[in-house]
FIVEXKOL-661112 format. One record per residue (C-alpha): residue number from 1; x, y negated, z negated. Coordinates in steps of 0.02 Angstrom, whole numbers, padded with zeros to 5 digits. Example, Ala and Ser with C-alpha at 12.3 -4.5 7.8 and 13.67 -1.06 7.14 Angstrom:
2
+------+--------+--------+--------+
! tike !      X !      Y !      Z !
+------+--------+--------+--------+
!    1 !  00615 !  00225 ! -00390 !
!    2 !  00684 !  00053 ! -00357 !
+------+--------+--------+--------+
***
This chain:
237
+------+--------+--------+--------+
! tike !      X !      Y !      Z !
+------+--------+--------+--------+
!    1 !  00961 ! -00547 ! -00250 !
!    2 !  00834 ! -00532 ! -00112 !
!    3 !  00816 ! -00692 ! -00011 !
!    4 !  00633 ! -00719 !  00031 !
!    5 !  00539 ! -00871 !  00091 !
!    6 !  00372 ! -00853 !  00002 !
!    7 !  00289 ! -00975 !  00123 !
!    8 !  00321 ! -00853 !  00266 !
!    9 !  00221 ! -00720 !  00171 !
!   10 !  00063 ! -00825 !  00152 !
!   11 ! -00086 ! -00752 !  00247 !
!   12 ! -00225 ! -00858 !  00171 !
!   13 ! -00230 ! -01010 !  00058 !
!   14 ! -00363 ! -01129 ! -00006 !
!   15 ! -00380 ! -01235 ! -00163 !
!   16 ! -00416 ! -01084 ! -00274 !
!   17 ! -00337 ! -00929 ! -00198 !
!   18 ! -00188 ! -00868 ! -00098 !
!   19 ! -00157 ! -00700 ! -00016 !
!   20 !  00023 ! -00650 !  00021 !
!   21 !  00091 ! -00508 !  00128 !
!   22 !  00200 ! -00422 ! -00002 !
!   23 !  00359 ! -00347 !  00071 !
!   24 !  00411 ! -00172 !  00016 !
!   25 !  00545 ! -00148 ! -00119 !
!   26 !  00492 ! -00298 ! -00223 !
!   27 !  00387 ! -00284 ! -00381 !
!   28 !  00222 ! -00377 ! -00391 !
!   29 !  00252 ! -00433 ! -00571 !
!   30 !  00395 ! -00432 ! -00696 !
!   31 !  00511 ! -00284 ! -00674 !
!   32 !  00639 ! -00252 ! -00810 !
!   33 !  00755 ! -00170 ! -00684 !
!   34 !  00756 ! -00314 ! -00559 !
!   35 !  00784 ! -00500 ! -00572 !
!   36 !  00661 ! -00544 ! -00434 !
!   37 !  00474 ! -00510 ! -00412 !
!   38 !  00335 ! -00582 ! -00306 !
!   39 !  00252 ! -00672 ! -00453 !
!   40 !  00415 ! -00767 ! -00484 !
!   41 !  00433 ! -00814 ! -00300 !
!   42 !  00250 ! -00868 ! -00296 !
!   43 !  00276 ! -00985 ! -00443 !
!   44 !  00424 ! -01067 ! -00355 !
!   45 !  00305 ! -01101 ! -00210 !
!   46 !  00163 ! -01160 ! -00323 !
!   47 !  00180 ! -01159 ! -00513 !
!   48 ! -00007 ! -01125 ! -00536 !
!   49 ! -00008 ! -00955 ! -00447 !
!   50 ! -00048 ! -00796 ! -00545 !
!   51 ! -00061 ! -00622 ! -00468 !
!   52 ! -00237 ! -00550 ! -00489 !
!   53 ! -00184 ! -00367 ! -00466 !
!   54 ! -00027 ! -00270 ! -00423 !
!   55 !  00042 ! -00155 ! -00289 !
!   56 !  00172 ! -00019 ! -00314 !
!   57 !  00348 ! -00083 ! -00282 !
!   58 !  00365 !  00015 ! -00119 !
!   59 !  00190 ! -00030 ! -00056 !
!   60 !  00178 ! -00178 !  00064 !
!   61 !  00028 ! -00286 !  00108 !
!   62 ! -00110 ! -00397 !  00039 !
!   63 ! -00087 ! -00465 ! -00137 !
!   64 ! -00210 ! -00591 ! -00209 !
!   65 ! -00156 ! -00740 ! -00316 !
!   66 ! -00265 ! -00865 ! -00410 !
!   67 ! -00222 ! -01049 ! -00427 !
!   68 ! -00319 ! -01088 ! -00587 !
!   69 ! -00401 ! -01004 ! -00737 !
!   70 ! -00576 ! -01011 ! -00661 !
!   71 ! -00518 ! -00928 ! -00499 !
!   72 ! -00421 ! -00795 ! -00596 !
!   73 ! -00575 ! -00756 ! -00701 !
!   74 ! -00684 ! -00752 ! -00544 !
!   75 ! -00565 ! -00627 ! -00461 !
!   76 ! -00547 ! -00522 ! -00620 !
!   77 ! -00736 ! -00499 ! -00630 !
!   78 ! -00741 ! -00443 ! -00448 !
!   79 ! -00602 ! -00315 ! -00478 !
!   80 ! -00691 ! -00256 ! -00635 !
!   81 ! -00858 ! -00238 ! -00544 !
!   82 ! -00768 ! -00155 ! -00397 !
!   83 ! -00836 ! -00281 ! -00271 !
!   84 ! -00663 ! -00319 ! -00199 !
!   85 ! -00649 ! -00217 ! -00039 !
!   86 ! -00473 ! -00148 ! -00021 !
!   87 ! -00414 ! -00057 !  00136 !
!   88 ! -00248 !  00034 !  00142 !
!   89 ! -00161 !  00122 !  00286 !
!   90 ! -00059 !  00278 !  00249 !
!   91 !  00049 !  00378 !  00370 !
!   92 !  00037 !  00557 !  00308 !
!   93 !  00112 !  00728 !  00339 !
!   94 !  00003 !  00847 !  00440 !
!   95 ! -00144 !  00831 !  00559 !
!   96 ! -00305 !  00783 !  00471 !
!   97 ! -00479 !  00736 !  00530 !
!   98 ! -00559 !  00643 !  00384 !
!   99 ! -00731 !  00569 !  00416 !
!  100 ! -00790 !  00468 !  00265 !
!  101 ! -00710 !  00598 !  00152 !
!  102 ! -00752 !  00550 ! -00027 !
!  103 ! -00625 !  00610 ! -00155 !
!  104 ! -00679 !  00599 ! -00337 !
!  105 ! -00541 !  00667 ! -00448 !
!  106 ! -00499 !  00598 ! -00622 !
!  107 ! -00323 !  00531 ! -00645 !
!  108 ! -00217 !  00545 ! -00802 !
!  109 ! -00061 !  00438 ! -00817 !
!  110 !  00096 !  00520 ! -00885 !
!  111 !  00232 !  00430 ! -00980 !
!  112 !  00358 !  00462 ! -00841 !
!  113 !  00278 !  00340 ! -00719 !
!  114 !  00179 !  00472 ! -00626 !
!  115 !  00000 !  00537 ! -00632 !
!  116 ! -00092 !  00703 ! -00626 !
!  117 ! -00269 !  00757 ! -00588 !
!  118 ! -00346 !  00802 ! -00756 !
!  119 ! -00525 !  00806 ! -00822 !
!  120 ! -00464 !  00705 ! -00972 !
!  121 ! -00410 !  00565 ! -00854 !
!  122 ! -00504 !  00411 ! -00793 !
!  123 ! -00633 !  00428 ! -00652 !
!  124 ! -00560 !  00387 ! -00481 !
!  125 ! -00642 !  00379 ! -00310 !
!  126 ! -00564 !  00353 ! -00137 !
!  127 ! -00643 !  00360 !  00038 !
!  128 ! -00532 !  00423 !  00180 !
!  129 ! -00551 !  00405 !  00369 !
!  130 ! -00430 !  00461 !  00504 !
!  131 ! -00375 !  00319 !  00619 !
!  132 ! -00246 !  00410 !  00727 !
!  133 ! -00180 !  00587 !  00747 !
!  134 ! -00003 !  00616 !  00811 !
!  135 !  00099 !  00773 !  00844 !
!  136 !  00124 !  00823 !  00662 !
!  137 !  00064 !  00671 !  00567 !
!  138 ! -00091 !  00563 !  00544 !
!  139 ! -00134 !  00382 !  00506 !
!  140 ! -00267 !  00372 !  00371 !
!  141 ! -00377 !  00226 !  00316 !
!  142 ! -00397 !  00231 !  00127 !
!  143 ! -00530 !  00136 !  00031 !
!  144 ! -00506 !  00152 ! -00157 !
!  145 ! -00665 !  00116 ! -00255 !
!  146 ! -00568 !  00118 ! -00419 !
!  147 ! -00394 !  00051 ! -00455 !
!  148 ! -00299 !  00188 ! -00544 !
!  149 ! -00110 !  00202 ! -00540 !
!  150 ! -00048 !  00299 ! -00386 !
!  151 ! -00230 !  00339 ! -00344 !
!  152 ! -00216 !  00346 ! -00154 !
!  153 ! -00053 !  00441 ! -00162 !
!  154 ! -00116 !  00582 ! -00274 !
!  155 ! -00289 !  00593 ! -00193 !
!  156 ! -00208 !  00615 ! -00021 !
!  157 ! -00089 !  00743 ! -00094 !
!  158 ! -00235 !  00844 ! -00163 !
!  159 ! -00309 !  00848 !  00013 !
!  160 ! -00144 !  00920 !  00079 !
!  161 ! -00106 !  00754 !  00164 !
!  162 !  00038 !  00683 !  00062 !
!  163 !  00108 !  00515 !  00118 !
!  164 !  00266 !  00521 !  00223 !
!  165 !  00420 !  00506 !  00113 !
!  166 !  00325 !  00516 ! -00053 !
!  167 !  00419 !  00658 ! -00139 !
!  168 !  00333 !  00623 ! -00306 !
!  169 !  00170 !  00689 ! -00232 !
!  170 !  00236 !  00813 ! -00104 !
!  171 !  00269 !  00698 !  00045 !
!  172 !  00418 !  00744 !  00154 !
!  173 !  00528 !  00619 !  00249 !
!  174 !  00504 !  00584 !  00435 !
!  175 !  00653 !  00617 !  00549 !
!  176 !  00654 !  00569 !  00733 !
!  177 !  00722 !  00743 !  00774 !
!  178 !  00557 !  00817 !  00710 !
!  179 !  00452 !  00729 !  00839 !
!  180 !  00566 !  00682 !  00984 !
!  181 !  00603 !  00820 !  01111 !
!  182 !  00770 !  00758 !  01174 !
!  183 !  00853 !  00696 !  01017 !
!  184 !  01042 !  00691 !  01008 !
!  185 !  01144 !  00648 !  00856 !
!  186 !  01328 !  00604 !  00866 !
!  187 !  01448 !  00739 !  00809 !
!  188 !  01491 !  00656 !  00644 !
!  189 !  01325 !  00567 !  00616 !
!  190 !  01201 !  00615 !  00482 !
!  191 !  01020 !  00585 !  00529 !
!  192 !  00928 !  00460 !  00420 !
!  193 !  00739 !  00462 !  00392 !
!  194 !  00640 !  00335 !  00494 !
!  195 !  00571 !  00256 !  00335 !
!  196 !  00656 !  00249 !  00166 !
!  197 !  00498 !  00222 !  00060 !
!  198 !  00326 !  00301 !  00055 !
!  199 !  00225 !  00243 !  00205 !
!  200 !  00081 !  00150 !  00121 !
!  201 !  00019 ! -00025 !  00165 !
!  202 ! -00119 ! -00134 !  00090 !
!  203 ! -00194 ! -00180 !  00259 !
!  204 ! -00345 ! -00285 !  00211 !
!  205 ! -00429 ! -00369 !  00064 !
!  206 ! -00605 ! -00443 !  00051 !
!  207 ! -00662 ! -00548 ! -00097 !
!  208 ! -00783 ! -00689 ! -00139 !
!  209 ! -00716 ! -00866 ! -00157 !
!  210 ! -00782 ! -00981 ! -00294 !
!  211 ! -00920 ! -01045 ! -00179 !
!  212 ! -00970 ! -00861 ! -00152 !
!  213 ! -00912 ! -00856 !  00028 !
!  214 ! -00832 ! -00692 !  00080 !
!  215 ! -00647 ! -00702 !  00125 !
!  216 ! -00567 ! -00559 !  00222 !
!  217 ! -00379 ! -00556 !  00251 !
!  218 ! -00274 ! -00431 !  00350 !
!  219 ! -00086 ! -00403 !  00334 !
!  220 !  00024 ! -00350 !  00481 !
!  221 !  00136 ! -00199 !  00456 !
!  222 !  00315 ! -00237 !  00403 !
!  223 !  00457 ! -00185 !  00518 !
!  224 !  00482 ! -00009 !  00446 !
!  225 !  00299 !  00039 !  00472 !
!  226 !  00299 ! -00036 !  00648 !
!  227 !  00448 !  00075 !  00688 !
!  228 !  00366 !  00236 !  00630 !
!  229 !  00201 !  00191 !  00714 !
!  230 !  00293 !  00159 !  00878 !
!  231 !  00391 !  00323 !  00867 !
!  232 !  00239 !  00427 !  00818 !
!  233 !  00140 !  00355 !  00965 !
!  234 !  00283 !  00375 !  01089 !
!  235 !  00313 !  00556 !  01040 !
!  236 !  00132 !  00608 !  01018 !
!  237 !  00140 !  00749 !  01147 !
+------+--------+--------+--------+
***
């Protein structure tokens, strides 16, 4: 069982809301395949906490919790009206120069836990901007205006910018040997990818508190994303 101190994940807290920096590899809510999830850990910290939305298990970053029914309702309305501003960072395969690229492609969920672009699906909109370009990869800011399952992942894939190590939507792994000129591997060593999950992070979240004040919270990258960012920068040329 994963040992996690929930208090160390807290980015923001007041009498009504809490924002946690969700680590990768832990489900937001109940997961039949695992005995631990962030909702459970949150309730050990404060019994009143309820997650207002969810992130994919592999996605890290900002997750909003409510401390009472009124706060939960207040957040739910904001998510429904799409007034919660969500910013994600994705490290993707390929060099891309996106400038306020608006992708509007309907998403249809399949029973197998994946999605496809299909006109019978639900409307989905994401805005993309390039933050950094490296040798063979890019760092993209993603602003989803809707909250469909795997939305950012499939929208990036359809723009030929799949997320690093996201094989479900065409993303290939990142190996240091790809980007580092003088890379030597021991004779009997097998090279491992620099990151073992898809490289997506919920970087920032903005919402209105019960007194209507805007709250904006940012989440630092976890260690695995800091490693790939460092290596991509160091081996840019």
